[in-house]
ZAMAR-96905 format. One line per 4 residues: number of its first residue (from 1); their letters; for each residue y, x, z of N, C-alpha, C, CB. Coordinates in nm, 2 decimals, padded with zeros to 4 digits. Glycine has a CB too. Layout:
BEGIN
NUM> A> Y,X,Z,Y,X,Z,Y,X,Z,Y,X,Z  ...
//
This chain:
BEGIN
1> MDIK> -00.20,-00.54,-00.86,-00.16,-00.51,-00.75,-00.13,-00.56,-00.65,-00.09,-00.47,-00.76  -00.25,-00.70,-00.61,-00.26,-00.80,-00.54,-00.37,-00.70,-00.49,-00.28,-00.95,-00.60  -00.46,-00.61,-00.51,-00.56,-00.56,-00.48,-00.52,-00.44,-00.39,-00.63,-00.53,-00.59  -00.42,-00.38,-00.42,-00.37,-00.29,-00.34,-00.28,-00.34,-00.23,-00.31,-00.20,-00.41
5> LILK> -00.23,-00.42,-00.23,-00.13,-00.46,-00.13,-00.22,-00.61,-00.03,00.03,-00.51,-00.24  -00.26,-00.67,-00.06,-00.34,-00.72,00.03,-00.53,-00.67,00.06,-00.32,-00.87,-00.01  -00.59,-00.63,-00.03,-00.69,-00.61,00.00,-00.75,-00.48,00.07,-00.73,-00.64,-00.11  -00.67,-00.38,-00.01,-00.65,-00.24,00.07,-00.61,-00.27,00.25,-00.51,-00.14,-00.01
9> PGMV> -00.55,-00.28,00.27,-00.50,-00.30,00.41,-00.63,-00.35,00.49,-00.37,-00.42,00.42  -00.71,-00.43,00.45,-00.85,-00.48,00.50,-00.98,-00.39,00.51,-00.88,-00.58,00.42  -00.96,-00.29,00.40,-01.06,-00.20,00.36,-01.02,-00.09,00.44,-01.07,-00.17,00.22  -00.91,-00.06,00.50,-00.87,00.07,00.59,-00.91,-00.01,00.74,-00.68,00.11,00.57
13> WLPT> -00.84,-00.08,00.74,-00.90,-00.17,00.91,-01.03,-00.19,00.95,-00.85,-00.32,00.94  -01.08,-00.27,00.86,-01.23,-00.25,00.88,-01.38,-00.13,00.94,-01.24,-00.27,00.80  -01.32,00.00,00.89,-01.40,00.11,00.93,-01.29,00.17,01.06,-01.42,00.21,00.79  -01.21,00.12,01.10,-01.18,00.18,01.21,-01.19,00.13,01.33,-01.08,00.23,01.20
17> LSLG> -01.28,-00.01,01.31,-01.32,-00.08,01.41,-01.45,00.00,01.47,-01.35,-00.23,01.37  -01.47,00.05,01.36,-01.60,00.12,01.39,-01.62,00.28,01.45,-01.68,00.10,01.27  -01.51,00.33,01.38,-01.48,00.45,01.44,-01.40,00.51,01.52,-01.46,00.50,01.39  -01.38,00.39,01.67,-01.34,00.38,01.80,-01.15,00.43,01.78,-01.45,00.49,01.92
21> MSDI> -01.13,00.41,01.65,-00.99,00.50,01.70,-00.86,00.42,01.80,-00.92,00.55,01.55  -00.75,00.45,01.83,-00.67,00.40,01.92,-00.59,00.30,01.82,-00.59,00.52,02.01  -00.57,00.23,01.88,-00.46,00.10,01.85,-00.36,00.18,01.75,-00.37,00.02,02.01  -00.28,00.30,01.76,-00.20,00.32,01.71,-00.24,00.40,01.56,-00.12,00.37,01.80
25> QTQI> -00.33,00.49,01.58,-00.36,00.53,01.49,-00.40,00.45,01.37,-00.44,00.59,01.54  -00.47,00.32,01.40,-00.54,00.19,01.34,-00.38,00.14,01.27,-00.63,00.05,01.48  -00.34,00.08,01.35,-00.20,00.06,01.31,-00.14,00.14,01.19,-00.12,00.09,01.43  -00.13,00.28,01.23,-00.06,00.37,01.10,-00.12,00.38,01.01,-00.03,00.49,01.11
29> RVLE> -00.27,00.36,00.98,-00.34,00.37,00.88,-00.32,00.23,00.78,-00.47,00.40,00.94  -00.34,00.14,00.85,-00.35,-00.01,00.84,-00.16,-00.04,00.75,-00.38,-00.09,01.04  -00.11,00.02,00.79,00.06,00.01,00.75,00.10,00.09,00.60,00.16,00.09,00.89  00.03,00.22,00.64,00.05,00.28,00.51,-00.05,00.24,00.42,00.05,00.42,00.51
33> AAMS> -00.19,00.16,00.41,-00.27,00.10,00.31,-00.18,-00.03,00.26,-00.41,00.06,00.36  -00.06,-00.08,00.32,00.00,-00.22,00.29,00.14,-00.15,00.22,00.03,-00.32,00.45  00.19,00.00,00.16,00.32,-00.02,00.15,00.28,-00.01,-00.02,00.43,00.10,00.25  00.37,00.01,-00.05,00.41,00.01,-00.23,00.38,00.12,-00.29,00.57,-00.01,-00.27
37> SALL> 00.33,00.13,-00.39,00.31,00.22,-00.49,00.41,00.35,-00.50,00.34,00.13,-00.61  00.38,00.44,-00.48,00.47,00.58,-00.50,00.55,00.63,-00.60,00.39,00.68,-00.49  00.68,00.65,-00.63,00.74,00.67,-00.75,00.72,00.78,-00.82,00.85,00.66,-00.73  00.62,00.85,-00.73,00.57,01.00,-00.86,00.50,00.89,-00.95,00.42,01.16,-00.78
41> TVVL> 00.44,00.79,-00.94,00.35,00.71,-01.08,00.45,00.75,-01.25,00.36,00.47,-01.05  00.58,00.71,-01.18,00.67,00.67,-01.33,00.68,00.85,-01.39,00.90,00.56,-01.28  00.69,00.93,-01.28,00.71,01.08,-01.30,00.56,01.15,-01.38,00.76,01.15,-01.14  00.49,01.11,-01.34,00.36,01.15,-01.40,00.30,01.08,-01.57,00.25,01.09,-01.27
45> AKSY> 00.35,00.91,-01.53,00.31,00.89,-01.63,00.43,00.87,-01.77,00.23,00.78,-01.60  00.57,00.94,-01.73,00.63,00.98,-01.85,00.58,01.15,-01.89,00.79,00.96,-01.82  00.57,01.20,-01.80,00.48,01.35,-01.82,00.40,01.35,-01.92,00.38,01.40,-01.70  00.32,01.24,-01.88,00.14,01.27,-01.96,00.18,01.16,-02.08,-00.05,01.19,-01.84
49> GCDA> 00.29,01.13,-02.14,00.33,01.03,-02.24,00.27,00.91,-02.21,00.31,01.08,-02.38  00.23,00.85,-02.10,00.17,00.67,-02.08,00.32,00.62,-02.11,00.10,00.61,-01.88  00.34,00.50,-02.08,00.42,00.38,-02.04,00.50,00.36,-01.95,00.36,00.29,-02.01  00.59,00.48,-01.92,00.69,00.49,-01.78,00.75,00.34,-01.76,00.84,00.60,-01.80
53> GLAA> 00.83,00.29,-01.87,00.90,00.15,-01.83,00.76,00.08,-01.77,00.99,00.06,-01.99  00.69,00.08,-01.80,00.57,-00.01,-01.71,00.52,00.04,-01.59,00.45,-00.05,-01.78  00.55,00.15,-01.55,00.52,00.22,-01.50,00.62,00.21,-01.35,00.51,00.32,-01.59  00.71,00.19,-01.40,00.86,00.16,-01.34,00.86,00.02,-01.27,00.99,00.16,-01.47
57> KLVF> 00.82,-00.10,-01.37,00.80,-00.19,-01.32,00.73,-00.25,-01.24,00.80,-00.23,-01.37  00.60,-00.18,-01.22,00.49,-00.21,-01.14,00.54,-00.15,-00.97,00.35,-00.12,-01.21  00.56,00.01,-01.00,00.67,00.00,-00.87,00.76,-00.08,-00.82,00.74,00.08,-00.87  00.77,-00.10,-00.88,00.93,-00.17,-00.85,00.88,-00.30,-00.80,01.05,-00.20,-00.99
61> ATSV> 00.78,-00.39,-00.86,00.70,-00.50,-00.81,00.59,-00.50,-00.69,00.64,-00.53,-00.92  00.55,-00.38,-00.68,00.47,-00.37,-00.56,00.61,-00.31,-00.46,00.31,-00.25,-00.59  00.72,-00.27,-00.48,00.83,-00.25,-00.37,00.82,-00.35,-00.32,00.97,-00.23,-00.40  00.89,-00.47,-00.38,00.93,-00.59,-00.37,00.81,-00.67,-00.28,00.97,-00.63,-00.52
65> ASCV> 00.69,-00.65,-00.35,00.59,-00.74,-00.26,00.55,-00.65,-00.13,00.43,-00.79,-00.35  00.58,-00.53,-00.11,00.51,-00.48,-00.03,00.62,-00.55,00.10,00.47,-00.31,-00.05  00.72,-00.56,00.10,00.82,-00.60,00.18,00.75,-00.72,00.27,00.95,-00.63,00.09  00.63,-00.81,00.20,00.59,-00.93,00.23,00.48,-00.85,00.32,00.56,-01.04,00.09
69> TVAA> 00.37,-00.81,00.25,00.26,-00.75,00.33,00.25,-00.66,00.43,00.19,-00.70,00.25  00.38,-00.54,00.43,00.41,-00.44,00.51,00.46,-00.54,00.68,00.54,-00.35,00.43  00.51,-00.65,00.63,00.60,-00.76,00.76,00.45,-00.82,00.79,00.75,-00.91,00.70  00.36,-00.89,00.71,00.29,-00.96,00.79,00.12,-00.89,00.83,00.29,-01.11,00.71
73> MFHL> 00.12,-00.73,00.76,00.02,-00.65,00.86,00.10,-00.64,00.99,-00.02,-00.48,00.81  00.23,-00.57,01.00,00.28,-00.57,01.17,00.27,-00.66,01.25,00.40,-00.56,01.18  00.28,-00.80,01.18,00.26,-00.94,01.26,00.14,-00.90,01.32,00.26,-01.09,01.18  00.01,-00.96,01.22,-00.14,-00.92,01.24,-00.15,-00.79,01.34,-00.21,-00.89,01.08
77> LA> -00.13,-00.70,01.31,-00.15,-00.60,01.41,-00.07,-00.57,01.58,-00.13,-00.50,01.32  00.06,-00.68,01.57,00.10,-00.62,01.68,00.04,-00.71,01.79,00.25,-00.60,01.69
//
């Protein structure tokens, strides 16, 4: 969870510096990277016989944590 919500926005942001993207393009990409996991993960876990309960807990945890990370990224990008 920490890797996706904290490191991934940085991993997305660094290449945008060398690609010459506009500020709004960079902000959109970084904020999208800071968002929580998709709910489709739970559906796929259940469909393929995996632990859907664990997947649901992880999606919930990333959703709660993304409130902090998205706000932090928004503040850093503003």
